[in-house]
N, C-alpha and C positions, 0 to 999 in steps of 0.2 A: 295608209291612204296616200296615193300620189299627189303631188302638188297640182297638176292639171285638174284632177278630180275634186280636190278641195276647193279650187277656185270655181269650177263649174257648179258644185253644190252651193257654195256662197251665193253665185249669181242667181241660181234658181230660187233660193229662199228670199233674197232681196227682191227679185222680180215679183214673186207672189205677194210679198208684203207691199210692194208699191202699187199692185192692182188693187188691193184692199184700201190702200190710201187714196188712190185716184177715185174709187167709187164714192168714198166718203166725201172727199173735197168737191167732187161732182155734185153730190146731193146738196152740200151747203153753199156751193157757188164760190168757193174760196180756195185757191190753190196754194196760198202763202205757207200753209203748214208743211209743205214739202221740204222746206229749207231745215226746219227743226227735225223732221224725220230723217234727212240726210245726216245730220250731226249725231243723232242717236244710233243710226244704223252703222256708221263708221266706227263708233265707239264699241258697239256690241259685237260687230263681226270682227274687229281687230283684237278685242279681248279674247275672243274664241280661238283666233289664229295663234295668239301668244300662248294660250293655255295648252294647245295640242302640240306645240313644238317641244323640243327636249334640250334647249340650250340652257345656259346658266340661270338657275332658279332665282337668284337674287335680282338679275337683270330683268327677267320676265315679270317678276312681282312689281318691281319699280315701274316699268313701262306700262303694266296694267293700270297702276295707280294714276300715272300721268295721263294715260288715254282716257281713263274714266273721268277724271277731273276736267279735262278738256271737253269731252262729249257732253257731260252734265251742264257745265257753265254755258257752252254755246247753245246746246239744245234748249235749255230752260230760258235763256235770254231771247231766243227767237220765238219760243212758244209764248212767252209773256207779251212779246211785242205784237204777235198776232192777236191775242186775246184783248190786249189793251186797245189796239186800233179798231178792231171789230169789223174792218173792211179789208178787201183784198189789197195786198202790197202793190204799189204802182207799177212795178215791172210786169206782174202777172195780169194786172188789169190792162195794161197796154197790150200784152199778147192776146188776151181774150178779145179785145176790140179789133185788133189787126187780123186775127185768124177767123173771126166771124163764125159762120155756121160750122166750120171745121174745128172750132176750138176744143170741143170734147175729145175728139180723136187725137189732135196734136198734143193736147195736154196728157193723154194716155201715153204717147211716145215719149213726151219730156219726162214723165215720171219713170218710165223704163230707162231713160238715159240717166237719171239720177240713181236708179238701182245699180247701173253699171259703174258709176262713179263711186258708189258705196264700196264696191269690191276693189275698184282701182286703188282707192286711198286706204283701204284696210289691207291689201295685199302686202305692202312693205313690212308689216308686222310679222309675217311668216318668216322673213329674213332676220329681223331683229331678234325674234324669239328663238332662232336657231343658233344665235351667237354662243359658242361654247366657252369663251374666255371669261375669266372672272373680271369684275369691275376694275377698270384702270383709268388712266389719265383721259383717254379719248371719251369715255363714258361721262366723266365728270364735267368735261368740257361741253358735251352734248346736253347734259342736264342743265348747266348754267345758261346755255343758249336758249333752252326750252323755257326756263323760269323767266328770262328777260322777255321773251315772246308772249308768255302767258300773262305777265304783269302788264305789258304794253297793250295788248288787245283788250284785257279787262278794263283798264283805265280809259281807253279810247271809247269803248262801248258805253261805259258809265257817263263820260263827258257828253256824248252824243244824246244819250237818254235824257239826261238833265236838261240839255238845251231844247229838246223837243218837248219836254213837259213843262218848260217855263211858263208862268202865267202871261198871258197876252201875246205870246209869240206869234207872229204873222207867218202865214204859209210859205211866203217867198224868202223868209229870212234864212241865212246860211251860217252854219256853225264854222266859226274861224277862230276859236280860242282853244287854249289848252294844246293838246297834241295836234288838233286840227289846224292850228296856225302853221305848223311846219309841214304837214302833208294833207293832201285832200282825202287820203284813205289810210290814216294811220292804223285803223282796225285790221285792214288787209295786210299792211306791211308787217305788223307785229305777228299776225297769224302766220305769215310766211316765215318770219324769224323762228317762231315755234317749231314748225315742221322741219326747218333746217337743222334742229338738234337731233332728229332721229337717225340720219346717216352715220353720225358719230357713235351712236348706241349700238348700231349694227354692222360697223365697219369690219370687224374681225370675223364675221360669219362667212360661210362659203358664198361667194358672189356678192359679198356686202358692198363692194364698190359700185354695184348697180344702184344703190340707194342714192347716190348723187343726182340721180334723175328726179328723185322726188321733189326737191325744192325747184328744180327747173320746170317740171310739169306743172306744179302749183302756181308758179310765176306766170306761166302761159295762160293758165286759167283765169287768174286774177286780172291780168293786164289785157287780154284779148278775147276771152270766151264768156265766162259767166259773171264776172265781177264789175270791173270799172266801167266798161262801155255802157252796159245797161243802166247803172246807177247814174252816170254822168248824163245820159240822155234824158232820163226822167227829171233830174235836178234842173237842167236847163229849161225844161218844159215848165217846171213849177216856179223857178226863181229868176229865170231870164237873165237880165243884165247884171243882177247881183252875183249870180254864179259864174258868169263869164268874167267878171272882175276878179272873183276869187281864183279862177283858173289862171288868169294872167299873172298872179302874184304868188301862187302856192305850187310847189312841186306836186306832181300826180301821185307818186308812190313813195319814193325814198325821202325821208324827212330832210329838210333843209330850211335855213332862214328864209323868210318870205321876201320876195322882191319888193323894192320901193315902187309905189304907185307913180306912174309917169305923169308929169304935169301937162295939162293941155295948154297949148300956146293960143 
């Protein structure tokens, strides 16, 4: 099967599944589950893409394990958050209010966009899976980067969950401890680090150099499209001046020591 046909087939399957997901979320009035579905979808489709390629079997098995671990951790984390909160995520609640009577139709389009993003982020594994070379230094470097990213995003999510579940926490409180002291979005930063390991695992494949686009595309998504802008807008609505103070002292994405609070004269 040619690569274009593989991608079109993957897109068709993802689109059909997202139609079913949209119908379910429309019925329960909660679109938050789409995030977990995206994580599971990328993991499932990426694993299929690795399985149908004919590159080095050791690398394909290794990357299947990495991808499955990433997908299950993120998907279960997001699913638990949806179930624990019992209400629609603030981003999607904002969309629902802003879209008004067109919300159902626009959420349908949004879910289809998520289906496209499933294929977009699963497609690099066609390249990684076709790498014919035996494991070497580049692969071990990519694996080390992946491990650092996975450990960091897991810790960041754990710290944020503990903060949110702390007894007596006020709605406007801001998490600014642990990794969150050095970056306003350490979970996104380490997610980006994790995905930056895959280009090294597929570098020796035909066209493997195109994988350098993967971390660049993800960085654009996080900084400008789906991640930080929406999260920060909702946090400012909820936390107001506390979050603005946090913004003034803490780097947006790349971790660094917090700035000293300027004294008022």
